[in-house]
C-alpha atoms as one frame of an Amber mdcrd trajectory, in Angstrom:
protein
  28.769 -26.457  22.507  25.884 -27.534  20.422  23.801 -25.338  18.159  20.195
 -26.347  17.427  19.269 -26.206  13.818  22.792 -25.541  12.564  21.782 -26.203
   9.031  19.345 -23.228   9.004  22.421 -21.061  10.023  24.394 -22.469   7.208
  21.747 -21.717   4.660  21.150 -18.164   6.154  24.862 -17.316   5.555  24.512
 -18.622   1.916  21.432 -16.435   1.472  23.344 -13.420   2.695  26.280 -14.225
   0.435  23.580 -14.341  -2.456  22.432 -11.040  -1.467  25.792  -9.401  -1.674
  26.453 -11.308  -4.986  23.414  -9.543  -6.611  24.304  -6.080  -5.119  27.800
  -6.450  -6.423  26.732  -7.396  -9.905  23.775  -4.712 -10.071  26.255  -1.904
  -9.058  27.553  -1.929 -12.529  24.408  -1.044 -14.248  23.603   1.591 -11.713
  27.026   3.336 -11.520  27.805   2.991 -15.253  26.576   6.489 -16.329  29.132
   8.284 -14.085  31.593   5.413 -14.288  31.525   5.311 -18.139  31.971   9.007
 -18.321  35.046   9.080 -16.073  36.743   6.248 -18.109  35.840   7.646 -21.407
  33.740   4.545 -22.309  30.539   4.529 -24.292  27.369   2.193 -24.646  29.286
  -0.130 -27.031  31.838  -0.612 -24.396  29.157  -1.309 -21.824  27.840  -4.024
 -24.125  31.281  -5.544 -24.268  31.608  -5.611 -20.483  28.294  -7.400 -20.304
  29.404 -10.119 -22.544  32.754 -10.474 -20.705  30.967 -10.996 -17.560  28.568
 -13.485 -18.990  31.333 -15.455 -20.774  33.334 -15.667 -17.655  30.325 -16.459
 -15.664  29.530 -19.423 -17.814  33.114 -20.871 -17.517  33.011 -19.957 -13.770
  29.841 -22.153 -13.192  31.584 -25.418 -14.530  34.945 -24.772 -13.085  33.592
 -23.764  -9.633  31.383 -26.881  -9.642  34.673 -29.035  -9.931  36.552 -26.904
  -7.442  33.822 -27.358  -4.837  33.801 -31.098  -5.516  37.550 -31.165  -4.992
  37.997 -28.918  -2.025  34.588 -28.876  -0.313  31.798 -26.219   0.053  33.406
 -24.575   3.139  36.713 -23.686   1.333  34.898 -23.432  -2.026  32.633 -20.703
  -1.015  35.401 -18.928   0.714  37.504 -18.985  -2.677  34.550 -17.787  -4.728
  33.394 -14.928  -2.461  37.002 -13.547  -2.000  37.637 -13.616  -5.774  34.407
 -11.705  -6.523  34.851  -9.228  -3.698  38.343  -8.450  -4.708  37.382  -8.098
  -8.244  34.386  -5.855  -7.219  36.842  -3.489  -5.050  39.378  -3.401  -8.018
  36.643  -1.992 -10.212  37.578   1.317  -8.617  41.028   1.212  -9.997  39.869
   0.434 -13.514  41.580   2.685 -16.140  40.020   1.627 -19.433  38.414  -1.202
 -21.343  41.221  -3.598 -20.768  41.586  -3.377 -17.020  37.881  -3.207 -16.634
  37.459  -6.417 -18.776  39.851  -8.146 -16.482  38.008  -7.068 -13.302  34.514
  -7.889 -14.922  35.746 -11.385 -15.876  37.105 -12.032 -12.331  33.761 -10.887
 -10.930  31.977 -13.281 -13.242  34.105 -16.325 -12.441  33.875 -15.513  -8.522
  30.178 -14.898  -8.514  29.502 -18.204 -10.532  30.460 -20.282  -7.716  27.669
 -19.176  -5.475  25.097 -21.499  -7.425  26.728 -24.880  -7.645  28.255 -24.317
  -4.011  24.627 -23.735  -2.833  23.224 -26.913  -4.480  26.090 -28.915  -3.064
  25.921 -27.477   0.445  22.224 -28.038   0.567  22.587 -31.558  -0.338  25.179
 -31.921   2.418  23.125 -30.109   5.054  19.597 -30.871   4.205  17.469 -34.037
   4.061  15.704 -34.541   0.736  12.285 -33.367   2.091  13.987 -30.000   3.246
  16.159 -29.368   0.176  13.583 -27.514  -1.994  12.906 -25.093   0.902  16.611
 -24.578   1.644  17.181 -23.922  -2.098  14.238 -21.452  -1.951  15.899 -19.710
   0.832  19.111 -19.428  -1.173  17.340 -18.331  -4.269  15.320 -15.694  -2.450
  18.709 -14.083  -2.086  18.932 -13.287  -5.692  15.461 -11.676  -5.518  16.158
  -9.642  -2.284  19.484  -8.582  -3.697  17.743  -6.993  -6.764  15.160  -5.183
  -4.380  17.652  -3.511  -2.167  20.569  -2.898  -4.639  19.227   0.309  -6.068
  18.582   1.696  -2.527  22.066   0.634  -1.302  23.998   1.602  -4.350  22.182
   5.005  -4.829  22.870   5.742  -0.982  26.601   4.768  -1.237  27.137   6.664
  -4.505  25.566   9.836  -3.226  27.757   9.863  -0.128  31.096   8.469  -1.318
  31.226   8.313  -5.216  31.358   5.396  -7.627  35.073   4.333  -6.647  34.561
   4.270  -3.028  31.268   2.424  -3.415  32.953  -0.426  -5.230  35.531  -0.604
  -2.419  32.976  -0.847   0.254  31.067  -3.556  -1.636  34.171  -5.637  -1.795
  34.939  -5.076   1.928  31.378  -6.310   2.737  32.058  -9.503   0.811  35.290
 -10.244   2.475  33.814  -9.663   6.015  31.194 -12.357   5.244  34.011 -14.889
   5.071  34.644 -14.433   8.984  31.315 -15.897  10.093  31.279 -18.506   7.428
  34.651 -20.086   8.474  33.667 -19.666  12.063  30.129 -21.268  11.900  30.722
 -23.885   8.995  33.585 -25.583  10.508  33.047 -28.962   8.817  30.594 -31.225
   7.162  27.552 -32.276   9.381  28.930 -35.725  10.186  31.962 -34.148  11.746
  30.836 -30.811  12.864  31.318 -30.417  16.776  28.258 -28.148  17.116  25.670
 -30.352  15.424  23.120 -31.986  17.758  22.583 -35.784  17.848  19.167 -35.412
  16.421  20.067 -33.068  13.623  23.107 -35.172  12.550  20.836 -38.298  12.259
  18.302 -36.300  10.375  20.894 -34.959   7.862  22.668 -38.104   7.389  19.586
 -40.190   7.013  19.661 -39.266   3.221  22.728 -36.872   2.676  24.334 -36.732
  -0.647  27.298 -38.617   0.873  25.165 -41.293   2.703  25.539 -44.868   1.305
  24.107 -48.070   2.064  26.568 -50.426   4.052  29.170 -47.871   5.030  29.936
 -44.191   5.449  32.774 -44.042   2.773  32.005 -41.255   0.415  31.396 -41.775
  -3.154  34.306 -41.128  -5.866  33.481 -38.234  -8.191  32.230 -39.445 -11.519
  34.035 -38.136 -14.602  32.067 -35.447 -16.799  31.761 -38.032 -19.559  30.300
 -40.502 -17.196  27.766 -38.004 -15.775  26.726 -36.999 -19.349  26.210 -40.597
 -20.182  22.884 -40.600 -18.068  19.998 -39.221 -19.867  18.856 -37.907 -16.455
  21.809 -35.337 -16.500  20.516 -34.173 -19.914  16.982 -33.554 -18.353  18.662
 -31.097 -15.957  20.837 -29.549 -18.448  18.262 -28.892 -21.246  15.574 -27.673
 -18.375  18.079 -25.208 -17.269  18.903 -24.149 -20.809  15.420 -23.455 -21.606
  14.082 -21.964 -18.421  16.897 -19.679 -17.297  16.486 -17.083 -19.939  13.205
 -16.008 -18.178  15.081 -14.797 -15.261  17.744 -12.907 -17.255  15.113 -11.477
 -19.622  13.709  -9.530 -16.667  17.093  -8.772 -15.050  18.470  -7.458 -18.402
  15.523  -6.112 -20.405  12.834  -5.089 -17.995  14.180  -1.659 -17.473  14.612
  -1.166 -21.181  11.213  -2.414 -21.822   9.700   0.021 -19.196  11.435   2.840
 -20.742  10.462   1.990 -24.476   6.945   0.987 -23.768   5.815   3.189 -20.965
   8.590   6.082 -21.292   9.396   5.698 -17.519  12.464   7.387 -16.189  15.255
   5.619 -14.100  13.855   6.892 -10.946  10.323   5.523 -11.784  11.678   2.194
 -12.745  13.564   1.957  -9.453  10.454   2.986  -7.620   8.256   0.203  -9.060
  10.585  -2.824 -10.285  11.286  -3.919  -6.781   7.660  -5.167  -6.409   8.213
  -7.835  -9.184  11.485  -9.048  -7.386   9.615  -9.069  -3.984   7.145 -11.368
  -5.680   9.981 -13.386  -6.943  11.389 -13.855  -3.436   8.001 -14.946  -2.255
   7.905 -17.593  -4.897  11.400 -19.025  -3.747  10.190 -19.513  -0.218   6.719
 -20.921  -1.024   8.007 -23.144  -3.868  10.165 -24.883  -1.131   7.289 -25.045
   1.432   4.967 -26.429  -1.080   7.240 -29.157  -2.155   7.937 -30.129   1.448
   4.302 -30.515   2.081   3.704 -32.749  -1.024   6.476 -35.045   0.094   4.395
 -35.999   3.058   1.894 -37.367   0.604   3.867 -38.038  -2.665   7.394 -39.325
  -3.726  10.174 -37.154  -4.417   9.673 -37.521  -8.110   6.093 -36.500  -7.985
   6.545 -33.643  -5.605   9.380 -31.938  -7.625   7.546 -32.473 -11.040   4.351
 -31.109  -9.680   5.939 -28.055  -8.330   7.978 -27.466 -11.416   4.798 -27.829
 -13.591   2.824 -25.358 -11.399   5.557 -22.914 -11.409   5.865 -23.258 -15.220
   2.147 -22.811 -15.587   2.246 -19.492 -13.609   4.861 -18.230 -15.987   2.713
 -19.015 -19.093  -0.277 -17.288 -17.563   1.849 -14.308 -16.657   3.196 -13.916
 -20.183  -0.239 -14.570 -21.919  -1.672 -11.685 -19.633   1.236  -9.435 -20.539
   0.706 -10.004 -24.332  -3.144  -9.727 -24.206  -3.921  -7.303 -21.137  -1.186
  -4.934 -20.688  -2.093  -1.643 -22.505  -0.071   1.479 -23.244   0.283   3.526
 -20.089  -0.785   0.688 -17.694   2.753  -0.024 -16.483   1.763  -1.236 -13.061
  -0.146  -4.089 -14.679   3.068  -5.084 -16.378   4.869  -4.878 -13.027   2.520
  -7.218 -11.266   2.285  -9.778 -14.293   6.141  -9.762 -14.542   6.060 -10.324
 -10.557   3.822 -13.359 -11.324   6.291 -14.645 -13.864   9.195 -14.402 -11.580
   7.065 -15.900  -8.832   6.505 -18.776 -10.986  10.087 -19.139 -12.061  11.393
 -19.083  -8.545   8.708 -21.444  -7.376   9.950 -24.009  -9.752  13.703 -23.264
 -10.159  14.651 -24.409  -6.642  13.340 -27.857  -7.426  15.069 -27.902 -10.805
  18.472 -26.987  -9.190  17.907 -29.568  -6.436  17.541 -32.361  -8.813  21.269
 -32.658  -9.114  21.493 -33.876  -5.660  18.552 -36.171  -6.062  20.431 -37.975
  -8.950  23.902 -38.265  -7.707  25.805 -38.604  -4.643  28.818 -36.992  -2.970
  31.503 -35.127  -5.272  29.450 -35.639  -8.527  26.755 -33.250  -7.414  28.839
 -30.189  -7.783  30.025 -31.312 -11.229  26.569 -31.721 -12.538  25.297 -28.455
 -10.886  28.390 -26.595 -12.454  27.607 -27.964 -15.842  23.888 -27.014 -15.480
  24.992 -23.552 -14.404  27.241 -23.146 -17.377  24.421 -24.127 -19.760  22.162
 -21.707 -17.735  24.585 -18.943 -18.423  24.961 -19.625 -22.211  21.277 -19.453
 -23.007  20.776 -15.926 -21.820  23.422 -14.904 -24.123  21.572 -16.398 -27.018
  18.333 -14.853 -25.772  19.903 -11.356 -25.418  20.913 -11.646 -28.981  17.575
 -12.866 -30.105  15.648 -10.248 -28.253  17.766  -7.548 -29.598  16.925  -8.788
 -33.194  13.322  -9.249 -32.940  12.119  -6.382 -30.672  12.633  -3.450 -33.003
   8.718  -2.768 -33.134   7.279  -5.069 -30.517   8.332  -7.435 -27.697   5.485
  -9.735 -28.213   7.652 -12.189 -30.400  10.094 -12.454 -27.500   7.256 -12.980
 -24.990   5.952 -15.878 -27.189   9.340 -17.395 -27.676   9.720 -17.349 -23.864
   6.385 -19.266 -23.648   7.678 -21.940 -25.961  10.928 -22.196 -24.032   9.045
 -22.704 -20.763   7.109 -25.700 -22.173  10.253 -27.159 -23.736  11.900 -26.940
 -20.171   9.160 -28.853 -18.508   9.212 -31.576 -21.177  12.967 -31.872 -20.832
  12.216 -33.126 -17.227   9.386 -35.301 -18.052  11.031 -36.947 -21.144  14.486
 -37.456 -19.871  13.878 -38.117 -16.166  11.186 -40.820 -15.816  11.839 -40.910
 -12.284  13.745 -38.342 -10.016  15.925 -40.933  -7.809  19.564 -41.831  -7.460
  20.770 -42.993 -10.832  22.317 -46.462 -10.834  26.063 -45.944 -11.161
């Protein structure tokens, strides 16, 4: 049996896993009022839970990157989603701050694997010209997850309560493993269902393809990977640009309540628009890069897309600072959507650079390191925003604009040309 376009089925499953990932993590914020009351916990405990998740998430990014390099993406994804699905279901059995911290930590470790796993899988299954659009499809899962999570969670909670909701969410993640193991039987060069044409297309510039033979490259050590300045370009860019996504994910509801006095229902009824625009940015960023690669080099195509996406972010925040007036919350929703569109337009190409620079087993390691860095900087941002937004959010918006510029400069200064490094 041969399946035409098998690589697109693989990325579709990763997209679905990402949607599940975001629904599982969003459930905590939505279910917390009732959950916290039942467990006798307050807002201070909630803040601790957020930090536990983010700290374990940061560790999980690097650890899962190494794991994927060691056991492959097929088993790596299986391990990640089983860990986070079981942890999600176990939330129903939490009895206090200790047990809940353990379950939140496990959720963070498991969910972190989704990102380095997707980067590595896309490098294995897609030729260079298609990697940005594949990464865009994957990243769209995060946006779509944010769009549908409130509706799914509220429905389940209304019918079953918060404990059963967590159990159902965990079960859905475990069910995903079945089609994943069935469809993704092996890597492209050995998969029995890949057509000859698709195999040739994929292997023409796969991350495991090497001149003069088919032997896979040995994974470089972390020290060796960090000895290349190109790696620091990826790490610094992720450090500076990642807080943009987490600012909206963590602070937009609070901002809408503080600035416009919106209720939870009003926030849920409008915020999805911004994330739907983000999903469009994910797909269009990949398509835009693919079109550019017919006329430009990989280096030029990626850098132009990253620069354009970053410019849209800057325009959006300047508009938020200068044009959004009190009471005009829909203007903020659309400008926030423009910022998230720009972020997703650029981030797929930033994440894909790991597979442009390195081959084989080293890709997951660099992607994992980048993911860890990208989890640390939002923690700094959360503290920073909390300190400087007592009277106005404008200083935070300005700081984000500076951070975007530094992110683009990191790519331009440290990566003179996006191409395989000379190992």
